[in-house]
C-alpha positions in Angstrom: -66.6 42.3 19.1 -66.2 45.7 17.5 -63.4 48.0 18.8 -63.7 51.7 18.5 -60.8 53.6 17.0 -60.0 57.3 16.8 -60.3 59.0 13.5 -57.1 58.7 11.5 -54.6 61.6 11.9 -53.5 63.5 8.8 -49.8 63.5 9.4 -48.0 60.5 7.8 -45.9 59.8 10.9 -49.0 59.9 13.1 -50.8 57.6 10.7 -47.9 55.1 10.7 -47.9 55.1 14.5 -51.6 54.5 14.7 -51.4 51.7 12.2 -48.7 50.0 14.4 -50.9 50.3 17.4 -53.9 48.9 15.6 -51.9 46.0 14.2 -50.7 45.1 17.7 -54.3 45.1 19.0 -55.6 43.0 16.1 -52.8 40.5 16.5 -53.8 40.0 20.2 -57.5 39.7 19.3 -56.9 37.1 16.6 -54.5 35.1 18.8 -57.3 34.9 21.4 -59.7 33.1 19.1 -60.4 29.6 20.4 -59.4 26.5 18.3 -63.0 25.4 17.9 -63.9 28.8 16.5 -61.1 28.5 13.9 -62.4 25.1 12.8 -65.9 26.4 12.6 -64.9 29.4 10.5 -62.8 27.3 8.1 -65.8 24.9 7.6 -68.1 27.9 7.0 -65.6 29.4 4.5 -65.5 26.2 2.5 -69.3 25.6 2.6 -70.0 29.1 1.3 -67.2 29.4 -1.3 -67.4 26.0 -2.9 -70.3 27.2 -5.0 -69.8 31.0 -4.8 -66.4 30.8 -6.5 -67.5 28.5 -9.4 -67.8 31.4 -11.9 -64.2 32.4 -11.4 -61.7 30.4 -13.4 -58.4 31.8 -12.0 -58.6 32.6 -8.2 -55.6 34.0 -6.3 -56.0 32.5 -2.8 -53.4 32.5 0.0 -51.8 29.9 2.2 -52.8 30.6 5.8 -50.1 31.4 8.3 -50.2 31.5 12.1 -53.6 32.5 13.4 -55.2 33.4 10.0 -58.4 31.7 9.0 -57.5 28.3 7.6 -57.7 28.3 3.8 -56.2 24.8 3.3 -59.5 22.9 2.7 -60.7 25.6 0.3 -57.3 25.6 -1.5 -57.4 21.8 -1.9 -60.8 22.1 -3.5 -59.7 24.9 -5.9 -56.6 23.0 -6.9 -58.8 20.0 -7.9 -60.9 22.3 -10.0 -57.9 23.9 -11.6 -58.9 27.3 -10.2 -56.1 27.7 -7.6 -53.3 30.4 -7.9 -51.0 31.3 -5.0 -48.6 34.1 -4.4 -44.8 34.0 -3.8 -42.9 36.9 -2.4 -40.2 38.2 -4.8 -38.5 41.4 -3.5 -41.2 43.9 -3.0 -43.8 42.2 -5.1 -45.9 39.1 -5.3 -45.4 36.6 -8.2 -48.4 34.5 -9.1 -48.4 30.7 -9.8 -50.9 28.1 -10.9 -51.0 25.0 -8.6 -52.7 21.7 -9.0 -50.9 19.4 -6.5 -50.3 21.1 -3.1 -48.3 18.1 -1.8 -45.5 18.6 -4.3 -45.8 22.2 -5.3 -45.6 24.0 -2.0 -42.7 24.6 0.4 -42.3 27.0 3.4 -40.3 30.2 2.9 -38.0 31.8 5.5 -41.0 33.0 7.5 -42.7 29.6 7.5 -45.3 30.6 5.0 -46.1 28.0 2.3 -45.3 29.3 -1.2 -45.2 27.8 -4.7 -42.0 26.0 -5.7 -41.2 27.9 -8.9 -39.8 25.0 -11.0 -42.9 22.9 -10.3 -45.5 25.5 -11.1 -46.6 27.7 -14.0 -46.1 31.4 -13.4 -48.9 33.6 -14.7 -49.3 37.4 -15.2 -51.4 39.0 -12.5 -53.7 40.5 -15.0 -54.9 36.9 -15.8 -56.6 36.6 -12.4 -60.4 36.7 -12.2 -60.6 37.0 -8.4 -58.3 37.7 -5.5 -58.9 36.4 -1.9 -57.2 38.9 0.4 -55.9 38.2 3.9 -55.5 40.9 6.6 -55.0 41.6 10.2 -58.3 43.6 10.3 -61.1 45.0 8.3 -63.7 47.8 8.5 -66.7 48.8 6.5 -68.7 52.0 6.0 -71.3 53.2 3.6 -71.5 55.8 1.0 -74.5 57.0 -1.0 -74.7 58.7 -4.3 -77.4 60.9 -5.7 -77.6 59.7 -9.4 -78.8 63.2 -10.3 -75.4 64.6 -9.1 -73.2 61.7 -9.7 -70.8 61.9 -6.8 -70.5 59.8 -3.7 -70.9 61.2 -0.2 -70.2 59.4 3.1 -73.0 60.0 5.6 -71.1 57.8 8.1 -72.6 55.7 10.9 -70.5 55.5 14.1 -72.7 52.7 15.4 -71.9 50.0 12.7 -72.0 46.6 14.2 -71.0 43.2 12.8 -73.6 41.8 10.5 -74.7 38.2 10.4 -71.9 35.8 9.3 -70.6 36.1 6.6 -70.5 39.8 6.1 -70.9 40.8 2.4 -72.5 43.6 0.4 -75.3 41.2 -0.4 -76.3 41.0 3.2 -76.6 44.7 3.8 -80.0 45.4 2.2 -81.1 48.6 0.4 -80.9 50.8 3.4 -77.8 49.4 5.1 -75.9 51.8 7.3 -78.9 54.1 8.0 -80.9 54.3 11.1 -84.7 54.6 11.1 -85.7 58.1 10.3 -82.1 59.1 9.3 -82.3 62.1 7.0 -79.7 60.5 4.8 -81.7 57.4 4.2 -82.7 56.8 0.5 -86.3 57.8 -0.3 -86.3 57.1 -4.0 -84.4 55.3 -6.8 -82.1 58.3 -7.4 -80.1 57.4 -4.3 -77.7 54.5 -4.6 -75.9 52.8 -1.7 -72.4 51.4 -1.8 -70.5 49.6 1.0 -66.8 50.3 1.2 -64.4 47.8 2.9 -60.9 48.5 3.9 -58.2 46.2 5.3 -55.0 46.5 7.3 -52.2 44.1 6.6 -48.8 43.4 8.1 -47.2 46.6 6.9 -45.2 45.4 3.9 -47.7 46.6 1.2 -47.5 43.5 -0.9 -51.3 43.3 -1.5 -51.7 47.1 -1.8 -49.2 47.2 -4.7 -50.8 44.2 -6.3 -54.4 45.6 -6.1 -53.2 49.0 -7.3 -52.0 47.3 -10.5 -55.4 45.4 -10.9 -58.1 48.0 -10.4 -60.8 46.0 -12.2 -60.2 42.6 -10.6 -62.7 41.7 -7.9 -61.3 41.3 -4.4 -62.8 39.4 -1.5 -61.5 40.0 2.0 -61.8 36.9 4.2 -61.3 36.4 7.9 -62.9 36.1 11.3 -65.8 38.3 12.6 -63.4 39.2 15.4 -61.3 41.1 12.9 -63.9 43.7 12.1 -63.4 47.1 13.8 -65.3 50.4 13.5 -62.8 52.3 11.3 -59.2 51.6 10.3 -56.5 54.3 9.9 -56.4 54.7 6.1 -53.9 56.3 3.7 -54.1 57.0 0.0 -52.1 53.8 -0.7 -54.7 51.6 1.0 -56.9 49.9 -1.6 -60.6 49.2 -0.8 -62.0 45.7 -1.3 -64.9 44.6 -3.4 -66.5 42.4 -0.8 -65.9 41.3 2.8 -66.7 37.8 4.1 -66.1 37.2 7.8 -66.9 33.9 9.5 
């Protein structure tokens, strides 16, 4: 179900307050997802990604925590293929480690989140990653279009965006995604290009925003439940957009 949110305020303190309100609402929505839905979503995630992720040799995934979508089956598959990398919190940053045996290379941290055991894993530089799977409390999507004769993007907006078929990704949108029939902004020739922009809201610590800021060229896939999609998130300049969004 899509929840409407007010346009983000410009004052930093107002933005911070709105983000706190949105996080609380999203936590409640995700906690209400039924167990059978979580199993279904995890199965769908594995079914889609087992082939989709084959071209990426070094994938930063995440160990699910609490009511997040269950990545354990996918992580086991990636570990067998030698593709699995997981993060470990170190101060204000995330350190990246290569894992091949989840039974002996993972342990819960002080928050109960499974993390790599540093003396049993190989640490790698973040710039070695070929793909990042990004968790979040919630996501949004909106569309921009660019006139190739001008070169800049404009955001026509569409307040009536609804969840697409599962999973949601740029490939599902089609050439005129985000436009209504007869919309004056709809593309009429090849000089107009469409781009779908995805944003996320995390838990407020900024770990992934700092990581993604340091890796502007690395593809990023947001993954979660369709229930985590809302009309528009409160966004600041530090919030990094995602390459793709897959919701199940």
